[in-house]
N, C-alpha and C positions, 0 to 999 in steps of 0.2 A: 505543593507546586504542581500545576497541571501540565501534562505532556502535550507538546505540539505534535499531534499525530501526522498531520499533513507534511510538516517539515521532516519528521523522522522517516516517513515512507519515501519521500522525495530524495532524501540523502542516501537511502539504500538503493533505490531503483536507478538513479541517474548514472552512476558508474557502470551499470550493466548494459546500457543501451548505446547504439551507434548515433542516435539522434537525441541527445540530451535536451535540446531546446524544445522538443515536442512533448516532454514529460509534463503531465498535468495531474495534480492530486487535489481533489476537492472533497469536502465533507458534504454529503447529501442530506443526512439526517442526524440530529443529536438531541435526544430527549432526556439527557441526564445520565442514564445508565446504559443505553444502547446507542451505538455510533455506527453509521454507515459511511464508508469512504470509497470513493471511486478513483481508480488509477487509470489514466488514459495514456497510451504510448503510441508511437508511430507503428503502423501495420508491420513494418519490417522488424521491429523490436519485440513484438508480442511473444515470440518463441523464446527470446533471451530472458524475458522477465518471468515467464511461466516455468521454463526449464523442462528438461526431459522428465516426463512422468509427473510434472507439477512440483518437482522438488524445490525449485527456487521460490516459487510462489508460497509453498508451504513454509519454507524457512522465514520468508518475510512475515507471514502471518504469525508464526511462532514468536518472533521478536516483538511484534506489536502487541500480541495477546499478553505477553509477559508483563509489559508495562501497563497495559490496561487493567490487568487483574489486581495490580497494586492499588489502583484507583477504584476498584469495584465496578469496572465498566466491561461491557461486551462489545467487541468491535467486529464488524463485518467488512471485508475488503473485497471489492469487485475490481478485477483487472480486465481491461478491454482495450481495443485499438480504435483509432479514428481515421 
């Protein structure tokens, strides 16, 4: 069963932000084994998603990487604001 990475990341990020309606998660590239996902949040929420010293972003990546490794995939997550 394939993991819905967009849905997984959105479900993790949405409770962290003040503007959940602005959370946008999209897959930019998927060539089978490598996957690039972009997470866009409101400018005011960028610090909340990245966290102090990048700890929250690192935790999000760790969760997604764990699922991806079971499928033999490598996932790159870009977090940015719009």
